[in-house]
Gaussian input, Z-matrix of N, CA and C with variables (Angstrom, degrees):
# hf/3-21g

backbone

0 1
 N
 C     1     B1
 C     2     B2     1     A1
 N     3     B3     2     A2     1     D1
 C     4     B4     3     A3     2     D2
 C     5     B5     4     A4     3     D3
 N     6     B6     5     A5     4     D4
 C     7     B7     6     A6     5     D5
 C     8     B8     7     A7     6     D6
 N     9     B9     8     A8     7     D7
 C    10    B10     9     A9     8     D8
 C    11    B11    10    A10     9     D9
 N    12    B12    11    A11    10    D10
 C    13    B13    12    A12    11    D11
 C    14    B14    13    A13    12    D12
 N    15    B15    14    A14    13    D13
 C    16    B16    15    A15    14    D14
 C    17    B17    16    A16    15    D15
 N    18    B18    17    A17    16    D16
 C    19    B19    18    A18    17    D17
 C    20    B20    19    A19    18    D18
 N    21    B21    20    A20    19    D19
 C    22    B22    21    A21    20    D20
 C    23    B23    22    A22    21    D21
 N    24    B24    23    A23    22    D22
 C    25    B25    24    A24    23    D23
 C    26    B26    25    A25    24    D24
 N    27    B27    26    A26    25    D25
 C    28    B28    27    A27    26    D26
 C    29    B29    28    A28    27    D27
 N    30    B30    29    A29    28    D28
 C    31    B31    30    A30    29    D29
 C    32    B32    31    A31    30    D30
 N    33    B33    32    A32    31    D31
 C    34    B34    33    A33    32    D32
 C    35    B35    34    A34    33    D33
 N    36    B36    35    A35    34    D34
 C    37    B37    36    A36    35    D35
 C    38    B38    37    A37    36    D36
 N    39    B39    38    A38    37    D37
 C    40    B40    39    A39    38    D38
 C    41    B41    40    A40    39    D39
 N    42    B42    41    A41    40    D40
 C    43    B43    42    A42    41    D41
 C    44    B44    43    A43    42    D42
 N    45    B45    44    A44    43    D43
 C    46    B46    45    A45    44    D44
 C    47    B47    46    A46    45    D45
 N    48    B48    47    A47    46    D46
 C    49    B49    48    A48    47    D47
 C    50    B50    49    A49    48    D48
 N    51    B51    50    A50    49    D49
 C    52    B52    51    A51    50    D50
 C    53    B53    52    A52    51    D51
 N    54    B54    53    A53    52    D52
 C    55    B55    54    A54    53    D53
 C    56    B56    55    A55    54    D54
 N    57    B57    56    A56    55    D55
 C    58    B58    57    A57    56    D56
 C    59    B59    58    A58    57    D57
 N    60    B60    59    A59    58    D58
 C    61    B61    60    A60    59    D59
 C    62    B62    61    A61    60    D60
 N    63    B63    62    A62    61    D61
 C    64    B64    63    A63    62    D62
 C    65    B65    64    A64    63    D63
 N    66    B66    65    A65    64    D64
 C    67    B67    66    A66    65    D65
 C    68    B68    67    A67    66    D66
 N    69    B69    68    A68    67    D67
 C    70    B70    69    A69    68    D68
 C    71    B71    70    A70    69    D69
 N    72    B72    71    A71    70    D70
 C    73    B73    72    A72    71    D71
 C    74    B74    73    A73    72    D72
 N    75    B75    74    A74    73    D73
 C    76    B76    75    A75    74    D74
 C    77    B77    76    A76    75    D75
 N    78    B78    77    A77    76    D76
 C    79    B79    78    A78    77    D77
 C    80    B80    79    A79    78    D78
 N    81    B81    80    A80    79    D79
 C    82    B82    81    A81    80    D80
 C    83    B83    82    A82    81    D81
 N    84    B84    83    A83    82    D82
 C    85    B85    84    A84    83    D83
 C    86    B86    85    A85    84    D84
 N    87    B87    86    A86    85    D85
 C    88    B88    87    A87    86    D86
 C    89    B89    88    A88    87    D87
 N    90    B90    89    A89    88    D88
 C    91    B91    90    A90    89    D89
 C    92    B92    91    A91    90    D90
 N    93    B93    92    A92    91    D91
 C    94    B94    93    A93    92    D92
 C    95    B95    94    A94    93    D93
 N    96    B96    95    A95    94    D94
 C    97    B97    96    A96    95    D95
 C    98    B98    97    A97    96    D96
 N    99    B99    98    A98    97    D97
 C   100   B100    99    A99    98    D98
 C   101   B101   100   A100    99    D99
 N   102   B102   101   A101   100   D100
 C   103   B103   102   A102   101   D101
 C   104   B104   103   A103   102   D102
 N   105   B105   104   A104   103   D103
 C   106   B106   105   A105   104   D104
 C   107   B107   106   A106   105   D105
 N   108   B108   107   A107   106   D106
 C   109   B109   108   A108   107   D107
 C   110   B110   109   A109   108   D108
 N   111   B111   110   A110   109   D109
 C   112   B112   111   A111   110   D110
 C   113   B113   112   A112   111   D111
 N   114   B114   113   A113   112   D112
 C   115   B115   114   A114   113   D113
 C   116   B116   115   A115   114   D114
 N   117   B117   116   A116   115   D115
 C   118   B118   117   A117   116   D116
 C   119   B119   118   A118   117   D117
 N   120   B120   119   A119   118   D118
 C   121   B121   120   A120   119   D119
 C   122   B122   121   A121   120   D120
 N   123   B123   122   A122   121   D121
 C   124   B124   123   A123   122   D122
 C   125   B125   124   A124   123   D123
 N   126   B126   125   A125   124   D124
 C   127   B127   126   A126   125   D125
 C   128   B128   127   A127   126   D126
 N   129   B129   128   A128   127   D127
 C   130   B130   129   A129   128   D128
 C   131   B131   130   A130   129   D129
 N   132   B132   131   A131   130   D130
 C   133   B133   132   A132   131   D131
 C   134   B134   133   A133   132   D132
 N   135   B135   134   A134   133   D133
 C   136   B136   135   A135   134   D134
 C   137   B137   136   A136   135   D135
 N   138   B138   137   A137   136   D136
 C   139   B139   138   A138   137   D137
 C   140   B140   139   A139   138   D138
 N   141   B141   140   A140   139   D139
 C   142   B142   141   A141   140   D140
 C   143   B143   142   A142   141   D141
 N   144   B144   143   A143   142   D142
 C   145   B145   144   A144   143   D143
 C   146   B146   145   A145   144   D144
 N   147   B147   146   A146   145   D145
 C   148   B148   147   A147   146   D146
 C   149   B149   148   A148   147   D147
 N   150   B150   149   A149   148   D148
 C   151   B151   150   A150   149   D149
 C   152   B152   151   A151   150   D150
 N   153   B153   152   A152   151   D151
 C   154   B154   153   A153   152   D152
 C   155   B155   154   A154   153   D153
 N   156   B156   155   A155   154   D154
 C   157   B157   156   A156   155   D155
 C   158   B158   157   A157   156   D156
 N   159   B159   158   A158   157   D157
 C   160   B160   159   A159   158   D158
 C   161   B161   160   A160   159   D159
 N   162   B162   161   A161   160   D160
 C   163   B163   162   A162   161   D161
 C   164   B164   163   A163   162   D162
 N   165   B165   164   A164   163   D163
 C   166   B166   165   A165   164   D164
 C   167   B167   166   A166   165   D165
 N   168   B168   167   A167   166   D166
 C   169   B169   168   A168   167   D167
 C   170   B170   169   A169   168   D168
 N   171   B171   170   A170   169   D169
 C   172   B172   171   A171   170   D170
 C   173   B173   172   A172   171   D171
 N   174   B174   173   A173   172   D172
 C   175   B175   174   A174   173   D173
 C   176   B176   175   A175   174   D174
 N   177   B177   176   A176   175   D175
 C   178   B178   177   A177   176   D176
 C   179   B179   178   A178   177   D177
 N   180   B180   179   A179   178   D178
 C   181   B181   180   A180   179   D179
 C   182   B182   181   A181   180   D180
 N   183   B183   182   A182   181   D181
 C   184   B184   183   A183   182   D182
 C   185   B185   184   A184   183   D183
 N   186   B186   185   A185   184   D184
 C   187   B187   186   A186   185   D185
 C   188   B188   187   A187   186   D186
 N   189   B189   188   A188   187   D187
 C   190   B190   189   A189   188   D188
 C   191   B191   190   A190   189   D189
 N   192   B192   191   A191   190   D190
 C   193   B193   192   A192   191   D191
 C   194   B194   193   A193   192   D192
 N   195   B195   194   A194   193   D193
 C   196   B196   195   A195   194   D194
 C   197   B197   196   A196   195   D195
 N   198   B198   197   A197   196   D196
 C   199   B199   198   A198   197   D197
 C   200   B200   199   A199   198   D198
 N   201   B201   200   A200   199   D199
 C   202   B202   201   A201   200   D200
 C   203   B203   202   A202   201   D201
 N   204   B204   203   A203   202   D202
 C   205   B205   204   A204   203   D203
 C   206   B206   205   A205   204   D204
 N   207   B207   206   A206   205   D205
 C   208   B208   207   A207   206   D206
 C   209   B209   208   A208   207   D207
 N   210   B210   209   A209   208   D208
 C   211   B211   210   A210   209   D209
 C   212   B212   211   A211   210   D210
 N   213   B213   212   A212   211   D211
 C   214   B214   213   A213   212   D212
 C   215   B215   214   A214   213   D213
 N   216   B216   215   A215   214   D214
 C   217   B217   216   A216   215   D215
 C   218   B218   217   A217   216   D216
 N   219   B219   218   A218   217   D217
 C   220   B220   219   A219   218   D218
 C   221   B221   220   A220   219   D219
 N   222   B222   221   A221   220   D220
 C   223   B223   222   A222   221   D221
 C   224   B224   223   A223   222   D222
 N   225   B225   224   A224   223   D223
 C   226   B226   225   A225   224   D224
 C   227   B227   226   A226   225   D225
 N   228   B228   227   A227   226   D226
 C   229   B229   228   A228   227   D227
 C   230   B230   229   A229   228   D228
 N   231   B231   230   A230   229   D229
 C   232   B232   231   A231   230   D230
 C   233   B233   232   A232   231   D231
 N   234   B234   233   A233   232   D232
 C   235   B235   234   A234   233   D233
 C   236   B236   235   A235   234   D234
 N   237   B237   236   A236   235   D235
 C   238   B238   237   A237   236   D236
 C   239   B239   238   A238   237   D237
 N   240   B240   239   A239   238   D238
 C   241   B241   240   A240   239   D239
 C   242   B242   241   A241   240   D240
 N   243   B243   242   A242   241   D241
 C   244   B244   243   A243   242   D242
 C   245   B245   244   A244   243   D243
 N   246   B246   245   A245   244   D244
 C   247   B247   246   A246   245   D245
 C   248   B248   247   A247   246   D246
 N   249   B249   248   A248   247   D247
 C   250   B250   249   A249   248   D248
 C   251   B251   250   A250   249   D249
 N   252   B252   251   A251   250   D250
 C   253   B253   252   A252   251   D251
 C   254   B254   253   A253   252   D252
 N   255   B255   254   A254   253   D253
 C   256   B256   255   A255   254   D254
 C   257   B257   256   A256   255   D255
 N   258   B258   257   A257   256   D256
 C   259   B259   258   A258   257   D257
 C   260   B260   259   A259   258   D258
 N   261   B261   260   A260   259   D259
 C   262   B262   261   A261   260   D260
 C   263   B263   262   A262   261   D261
 N   264   B264   263   A263   262   D262
 C   265   B265   264   A264   263   D263
 C   266   B266   265   A265   264   D264
 N   267   B267   266   A266   265   D265
 C   268   B268   267   A267   266   D266
 C   269   B269   268   A268   267   D267
 N   270   B270   269   A269   268   D268
 C   271   B271   270   A270   269   D269
 C   272   B272   271   A271   270   D270
 N   273   B273   272   A272   271   D271
 C   274   B274   273   A273   272   D272
 C   275   B275   274   A274   273   D273
 N   276   B276   275   A275   274   D274
 C   277   B277   276   A276   275   D275
 C   278   B278   277   A277   276   D276
 N   279   B279   278   A278   277   D277
 C   280   B280   279   A279   278   D278
 C   281   B281   280   A280   279   D279
 N   282   B282   281   A281   280   D280
 C   283   B283   282   A282   281   D281
 C   284   B284   283   A283   282   D282
 N   285   B285   284   A284   283   D283
 C   286   B286   285   A285   284   D284
 C   287   B287   286   A286   285   D285
 N   288   B288   287   A287   286   D286
 C   289   B289   288   A288   287   D287
 C   290   B290   289   A289   288   D288
 N   291   B291   290   A290   289   D289
 C   292   B292   291   A291   290   D290
 C   293   B293   292   A292   291   D291
 N   294   B294   293   A293   292   D292
 C   295   B295   294   A294   293   D293
 C   296   B296   295   A295   294   D294
 N   297   B297   296   A296   295   D295
 C   298   B298   297   A297   296   D296
 C   299   B299   298   A298   297   D297
 N   300   B300   299   A299   298   D298
 C   301   B301   300   A300   299   D299
 C   302   B302   301   A301   300   D300
 N   303   B303   302   A302   301   D301
 C   304   B304   303   A303   302   D302
 C   305   B305   304   A304   303   D303

   B1=1.4568
   B2=1.5216
   B3=1.2977
   B4=1.4630
   B5=1.5262
   B6=1.3160
   B7=1.4636
   B8=1.5315
   B9=1.3292
   B10=1.4659
   B11=1.5215
   B12=1.3241
   B13=1.4589
   B14=1.5305
   B15=1.3397
   B16=1.4646
   B17=1.5195
   B18=1.3086
   B19=1.4608
   B20=1.5206
   B21=1.3000
   B22=1.4640
   B23=1.5299
   B24=1.3330
   B25=1.4597
   B26=1.5214
   B27=1.3306
   B28=1.4596
   B29=1.5252
   B30=1.3488
   B31=1.4659
   B32=1.5358
   B33=1.3000
   B34=1.4637
   B35=1.5239
   B36=1.3256
   B37=1.4631
   B38=1.5169
   B39=1.3287
   B40=1.4624
   B41=1.5230
   B42=1.3237
   B43=1.4583
   B44=1.5238
   B45=1.3145
   B46=1.4582
   B47=1.5256
   B48=1.3438
   B49=1.4615
   B50=1.5301
   B51=1.3392
   B52=1.4580
   B53=1.5168
   B54=1.3296
   B55=1.4652
   B56=1.5281
   B57=1.3244
   B58=1.4621
   B59=1.5217
   B60=1.3212
   B61=1.4599
   B62=1.5213
   B63=1.3090
   B64=1.4625
   B65=1.5215
   B66=1.3005
   B67=1.4498
   B68=1.5212
   B69=1.3103
   B70=1.4579
   B71=1.5334
   B72=1.3290
   B73=1.4656
   B74=1.5301
   B75=1.3237
   B76=1.4639
   B77=1.5128
   B78=1.3269
   B79=1.4670
   B80=1.5258
   B81=1.3243
   B82=1.4570
   B83=1.5208
   B84=1.3168
   B85=1.4664
   B86=1.5226
   B87=1.3400
   B88=1.4621
   B89=1.5236
   B90=1.3218
   B91=1.4597
   B92=1.5186
   B93=1.3088
   B94=1.4732
   B95=1.5237
   B96=1.3245
   B97=1.4752
   B98=1.5241
   B99=1.3161
   B100=1.4684
   B101=1.5300
   B102=1.3182
   B103=1.4573
   B104=1.5273
   B105=1.3256
   B106=1.4648
   B107=1.5246
   B108=1.3450
   B109=1.4594
   B110=1.5249
   B111=1.3302
   B112=1.4629
   B113=1.5190
   B114=1.3080
   B115=1.4583
   B116=1.5254
   B117=1.3044
   B118=1.4709
   B119=1.5259
   B120=1.3145
   B121=1.4626
   B122=1.5218
   B123=1.3270
   B124=1.4585
   B125=1.5216
   B126=1.3176
   B127=1.4665
   B128=1.5189
   B129=1.2949
   B130=1.4685
   B131=1.5217
   B132=1.3020
   B133=1.4551
   B134=1.5264
   B135=1.3260
   B136=1.4538
   B137=1.5200
   B138=1.3356
   B139=1.4654
   B140=1.5179
   B141=1.3319
   B142=1.4587
   B143=1.5160
   B144=1.3038
   B145=1.4575
   B146=1.5265
   B147=1.3131
   B148=1.4632
   B149=1.5162
   B150=1.3342
   B151=1.4680
   B152=1.5287
   B153=1.3343
   B154=1.4567
   B155=1.5266
   B156=1.3195
   B157=1.4644
   B158=1.5235
   B159=1.3256
   B160=1.4599
   B161=1.5286
   B162=1.3286
   B163=1.4601
   B164=1.5233
   B165=1.3338
   B166=1.4623
   B167=1.5221
   B168=1.3325
   B169=1.4653
   B170=1.5321
   B171=1.3273
   B172=1.4644
   B173=1.5318
   B174=1.3137
   B175=1.4652
   B176=1.5268
   B177=1.3154
   B178=1.4702
   B179=1.5186
   B180=1.3111
   B181=1.4646
   B182=1.5245
   B183=1.3215
   B184=1.4705
   B185=1.5274
   B186=1.3100
   B187=1.4704
   B188=1.5263
   B189=1.3377
   B190=1.4661
   B191=1.5299
   B192=1.3502
   B193=1.4680
   B194=1.5303
   B195=1.3279
   B196=1.4670
   B197=1.5249
   B198=1.3243
   B199=1.4654
   B200=1.5231
   B201=1.3313
   B202=1.4645
   B203=1.5220
   B204=1.3447
   B205=1.4543
   B206=1.5222
   B207=1.3234
   B208=1.4612
   B209=1.5219
   B210=1.3255
   B211=1.4615
   B212=1.5212
   B213=1.3330
   B214=1.4671
   B215=1.5251
   B216=1.3320
   B217=1.4545
   B218=1.5304
   B219=1.3174
   B220=1.4607
   B221=1.5277
   B222=1.3164
   B223=1.4613
   B224=1.5217
   B225=1.3452
   B226=1.4613
   B227=1.5211
   B228=1.3066
   B229=1.4620
   B230=1.5192
   B231=1.2988
   B232=1.4615
   B233=1.5230
   B234=1.3118
   B235=1.4607
   B236=1.5186
   B237=1.3098
   B238=1.4616
   B239=1.5083
   B240=1.3190
   B241=1.4618
   B242=1.5190
   B243=1.3209
   B244=1.4591
   B245=1.5129
   B246=1.3190
   B247=1.4529
   B248=1.5136
   B249=1.3143
   B250=1.4623
   B251=1.5239
   B252=1.3206
   B253=1.4615
   B254=1.5159
   B255=1.3154
   B256=1.4645
   B257=1.5124
   B258=1.3337
   B259=1.4718
   B260=1.5284
   B261=1.2922
   B262=1.4631
   B263=1.5201
   B264=1.3221
   B265=1.4630
   B266=1.5260
   B267=1.3295
   B268=1.4703
   B269=1.5223
   B270=1.3189
   B271=1.4637
   B272=1.5255
   B273=1.3318
   B274=1.4568
   B275=1.5276
   B276=1.3219
   B277=1.4692
   B278=1.5157
   B279=1.3249
   B280=1.4611
   B281=1.5189
   B282=1.3215
   B283=1.4680
   B284=1.5202
   B285=1.3355
   B286=1.4637
   B287=1.5225
   B288=1.3298
   B289=1.4637
   B290=1.5280
   B291=1.3213
   B292=1.4648
   B293=1.5196
   B294=1.3102
   B295=1.4693
   B296=1.5201
   B297=1.3153
   B298=1.4602
   B299=1.5284
   B300=1.3235
   B301=1.4573
   B302=1.5139
   B303=1.3325
   B304=1.4688
   B305=1.5131
   A1=109.14
   A2=118.59
   A3=120.83
   A4=112.38
   A5=114.42
   A6=121.72
   A7=108.56
   A8=117.63
   A9=120.83
   A10=112.91
   A11=118.11
   A12=121.46
   A13=111.76
   A14=117.55
   A15=120.73
   A16=109.73
   A17=114.27
   A18=120.73
   A19=108.42
   A20=116.37
   A21=121.70
   A22=108.14
   A23=116.89
   A24=121.20
   A25=107.75
   A26=116.40
   A27=120.33
   A28=111.08
   A29=117.30
   A30=117.81
   A31=108.46
   A32=116.77
   A33=121.75
   A34=108.25
   A35=115.48
   A36=121.24
   A37=107.40
   A38=116.11
   A39=121.35
   A40=108.52
   A41=116.72
   A42=122.24
   A43=110.28
   A44=115.89
   A45=121.43
   A46=112.62
   A47=116.96
   A48=120.05
   A49=112.48
   A50=117.32
   A51=121.55
   A52=114.41
   A53=117.53
   A54=120.29
   A55=109.68
   A56=116.36
   A57=122.63
   A58=108.57
   A59=116.01
   A60=121.57
   A61=109.00
   A62=116.64
   A63=120.90
   A64=108.52
   A65=115.40
   A66=122.28
   A67=106.65
   A68=117.78
   A69=119.51
   A70=111.09
   A71=117.45
   A72=119.06
   A73=111.11
   A74=115.60
   A75=121.10
   A76=110.58
   A77=116.18
   A78=121.49
   A79=108.82
   A80=115.04
   A81=121.68
   A82=109.03
   A83=116.92
   A84=121.90
   A85=109.30
   A86=117.02
   A87=122.66
   A88=111.91
   A89=117.63
   A90=121.82
   A91=111.41
   A92=117.23
   A93=123.60
   A94=112.98
   A95=117.21
   A96=123.64
   A97=113.43
   A98=118.21
   A99=122.71
   A100=108.70
   A101=115.81
   A102=122.77
   A103=108.76
   A104=115.77
   A105=121.42
   A106=107.34
   A107=116.21
   A108=120.46
   A109=109.79
   A110=116.63
   A111=121.91
   A112=112.43
   A113=117.76
   A114=122.03
   A115=108.31
   A116=117.09
   A117=121.20
   A118=111.45
   A119=116.96
   A120=118.77
   A121=109.94
   A122=117.21
   A123=120.42
   A124=111.12
   A125=117.82
   A126=121.38
   A127=113.35
   A128=117.78
   A129=121.80
   A130=109.90
   A131=116.71
   A132=121.69
   A133=109.95
   A134=116.15
   A135=121.10
   A136=112.58
   A137=117.06
   A138=121.88
   A139=108.00
   A140=117.17
   A141=121.47
   A142=110.99
   A143=116.02
   A144=122.23
   A145=109.51
   A146=116.72
   A147=121.74
   A148=114.41
   A149=118.30
   A150=120.79
   A151=109.66
   A152=116.70
   A153=122.11
   A154=106.44
   A155=115.51
   A156=120.32
   A157=109.82
   A158=114.59
   A159=120.82
   A160=106.52
   A161=116.38
   A162=120.78
   A163=109.21
   A164=115.28
   A165=121.65
   A166=109.42
   A167=117.31
   A168=119.13
   A169=109.81
   A170=114.93
   A171=119.95
   A172=112.26
   A173=116.38
   A174=121.01
   A175=109.91
   A176=116.52
   A177=121.13
   A178=112.36
   A179=116.50
   A180=120.99
   A181=113.28
   A182=118.62
   A183=122.39
   A184=108.61
   A185=117.04
   A186=120.83
   A187=113.22
   A188=117.82
   A189=119.65
   A190=109.99
   A191=117.31
   A192=119.58
   A193=111.18
   A194=115.36
   A195=122.21
   A196=108.99
   A197=115.53
   A198=122.32
   A199=111.25
   A200=115.75
   A201=121.74
   A202=110.78
   A203=117.05
   A204=119.95
   A205=111.50
   A206=114.73
   A207=121.40
   A208=108.34
   A209=116.06
   A210=122.13
   A211=110.05
   A212=116.10
   A213=120.89
   A214=109.37
   A215=116.76
   A216=121.77
   A217=109.54
   A218=116.26
   A219=121.67
   A220=111.98
   A221=116.56
   A222=120.39
   A223=112.54
   A224=116.82
   A225=120.98
   A226=109.64
   A227=114.88
   A228=121.29
   A229=109.17
   A230=117.01
   A231=121.95
   A232=107.75
   A233=116.29
   A234=122.24
   A235=107.30
   A236=115.88
   A237=120.33
   A238=108.46
   A239=116.24
   A240=122.08
   A241=107.61
   A242=116.50
   A243=121.29
   A244=109.47
   A245=116.99
   A246=122.99
   A247=109.07
   A248=116.08
   A249=120.88
   A250=112.44
   A251=118.63
   A252=121.09
   A253=113.74
   A254=118.87
   A255=121.22
   A256=110.04
   A257=116.01
   A258=117.98
   A259=111.01
   A260=115.61
   A261=122.04
   A262=112.69
   A263=118.62
   A264=120.28
   A265=111.82
   A266=118.25
   A267=121.59
   A268=109.56
   A269=117.07
   A270=120.73
   A271=110.49
   A272=117.29
   A273=121.26
   A274=111.68
   A275=117.28
   A276=120.70
   A277=110.71
   A278=117.44
   A279=121.26
   A280=111.41
   A281=117.91
   A282=121.40
   A283=110.58
   A284=117.42
   A285=120.02
   A286=110.57
   A287=117.11
   A288=120.44
   A289=110.50
   A290=117.85
   A291=121.67
   A292=110.07
   A293=118.07
   A294=121.28
   A295=110.61
   A296=117.75
   A297=122.30
   A298=111.88
   A299=117.69
   A300=121.09
   A301=114.94
   A302=117.57
   A303=119.38
   A304=111.61
   D1=130.28
   D2=-178.07
   D3=-69.02
   D4=156.22
   D5=175.07
   D6=-57.80
   D7=143.20
   D8=-178.11
   D9=-65.54
   D10=-20.64
   D11=-179.88
   D12=-89.97
   D13=1.46
   D14=178.75
   D15=-95.55
   D16=146.48
   D17=177.48
   D18=-140.79
   D19=161.22
   D20=175.55
   D21=-87.96
   D22=128.16
   D23=173.54
   D24=-107.57
   D25=159.97
   D26=-173.56
   D27=-123.23
   D28=97.99
   D29=168.55
   D30=-80.87
   D31=141.59
   D32=178.23
   D33=-113.69
   D34=129.40
   D35=177.30
   D36=-110.52
   D37=118.33
   D38=179.41
   D39=-113.13
   D40=123.46
   D41=178.87
   D42=-92.92
   D43=159.34
   D44=-179.18
   D45=-59.07
   D46=-29.44
   D47=-177.86
   D48=-82.52
   D49=6.39
   D50=177.51
   D51=94.64
   D52=-9.38
   D53=178.38
   D54=-67.05
   D55=137.46
   D56=179.81
   D57=-125.49
   D58=128.80
   D59=177.89
   D60=-120.77
   D61=140.13
   D62=174.68
   D63=-128.00
   D64=158.84
   D65=174.49
   D66=-152.72
   D67=170.89
   D68=-175.96
   D69=-136.73
   D70=79.43
   D71=176.02
   D72=-71.95
   D73=156.64
   D74=176.59
   D75=-76.47
   D76=144.40
   D77=177.37
   D78=-146.02
   D79=147.22
   D80=177.54
   D81=-86.13
   D82=127.79
   D83=-179.87
   D84=-76.39
   D85=114.71
   D86=-179.65
   D87=-96.88
   D88=-5.23
   D89=-177.02
   D90=90.82
   D91=164.11
   D92=178.73
   D93=52.53
   D94=40.80
   D95=178.34
   D96=64.38
   D97=20.17
   D98=178.44
   D99=-108.66
   D100=140.62
   D101=-178.62
   D102=-139.38
   D103=148.62
   D104=175.29
   D105=-109.38
   D106=118.20
   D107=-178.82
   D108=-62.98
   D109=133.27
   D110=-179.46
   D111=-108.45
   D112=-5.21
   D113=169.44
   D114=-150.42
   D115=168.87
   D116=-173.45
   D117=-91.24
   D118=129.30
   D119=170.89
   D120=-64.34
   D121=147.68
   D122=179.50
   D123=-88.82
   D124=-46.53
   D125=-176.08
   D126=-86.84
   D127=-31.62
   D128=-176.07
   D129=-82.31
   D130=104.38
   D131=179.56
   D132=-80.97
   D133=147.47
   D134=178.65
   D135=95.60
   D136=-4.52
   D137=177.49
   D138=-115.56
   D139=132.24
   D140=-178.48
   D141=-132.20
   D142=161.83
   D143=177.95
   D144=-56.03
   D145=131.46
   D146=179.62
   D147=94.63
   D148=-13.87
   D149=177.42
   D150=-64.35
   D151=144.51
   D152=172.27
   D153=-93.56
   D154=124.72
   D155=-177.53
   D156=-121.03
   D157=162.14
   D158=171.69
   D159=-107.47
   D160=132.46
   D161=-179.68
   D162=-149.80
   D163=142.60
   D164=179.76
   D165=-143.76
   D166=154.76
   D167=174.16
   D168=-56.99
   D169=142.62
   D170=-175.18
   D171=-113.52
   D172=-23.84
   D173=-175.92
   D174=-126.91
   D175=147.58
   D176=178.43
   D177=-60.90
   D178=-35.28
   D179=-175.25
   D180=-90.10
   D181=-0.14
   D182=-177.45
   D183=-135.00
   D184=110.21
   D185=-175.61
   D186=-85.71
   D187=-2.82
   D188=179.49
   D189=-64.64
   D190=143.99
   D191=176.74
   D192=-76.59
   D193=130.31
   D194=178.17
   D195=-100.20
   D196=136.01
   D197=-177.90
   D198=-60.14
   D199=127.65
   D200=175.74
   D201=-104.65
   D202=-31.19
   D203=179.88
   D204=170.06
   D205=167.93
   D206=177.98
   D207=-89.26
   D208=128.80
   D209=179.71
   D210=-92.08
   D211=-41.33
   D212=-178.27
   D213=-147.73
   D214=126.59
   D215=178.43
   D216=-78.43
   D217=143.52
   D218=-179.32
   D219=-85.41
   D220=-18.81
   D221=-174.18
   D222=94.56
   D223=-5.94
   D224=177.75
   D225=-83.49
   D226=157.00
   D227=176.36
   D228=-123.32
   D229=150.12
   D230=174.87
   D231=-107.05
   D232=127.76
   D233=177.81
   D234=-112.98
   D235=125.58
   D236=179.32
   D237=-107.57
   D238=132.25
   D239=-179.84
   D240=-117.75
   D241=124.77
   D242=178.25
   D243=-92.57
   D244=130.09
   D245=178.23
   D246=-109.41
   D247=146.25
   D248=-176.66
   D249=-61.31
   D250=-26.24
   D251=-176.67
   D252=-85.28
   D253=-3.57
   D254=-178.38
   D255=-69.76
   D256=153.16
   D257=176.39
   D258=-58.07
   D259=141.48
   D260=-176.43
   D261=-57.06
   D262=-38.17
   D263=-176.58
   D264=-62.74
   D265=-39.97
   D266=178.78
   D267=-68.39
   D268=-48.19
   D269=-179.19
   D270=-61.89
   D271=-43.23
   D272=-178.66
   D273=-62.44
   D274=-46.43
   D275=-179.30
   D276=-63.72
   D277=-40.75
   D278=-179.47
   D279=-68.78
   D280=-44.39
   D281=179.70
   D282=-62.96
   D283=-42.40
   D284=178.44
   D285=-61.55
   D286=-40.19
   D287=179.73
   D288=-66.86
   D289=-45.77
   D290=-179.53
   D291=-62.33
   D292=-43.30
   D293=-179.53
   D294=-66.09
   D295=-34.82
   D296=-177.74
   D297=-71.16
   D298=-37.24
   D299=-172.06
   D300=-111.72
   D301=9.80
   D302=178.68
   D303=-93.47

């Protein structure tokens, strides 16, 4: 059972081809729309465990906080390793992102 002070935040990754990916990493609620990431997002590059982020609800029908930006970097890095046995859709999306921004 997660800590009562943890919540799911929603970073949104939008690709140039119109593809949109979301995920919901855990984050500690620090108050005033600030959260400390407690695990690493897989699709959202530039966010790492321990980073302080700003997030707020974005839609009337969804009260989850959506990532607006990083307020303070933790100094941690996220390393993603692609394995040959992974589903093609995950590997394809990650490779396209790495090739686009490397």
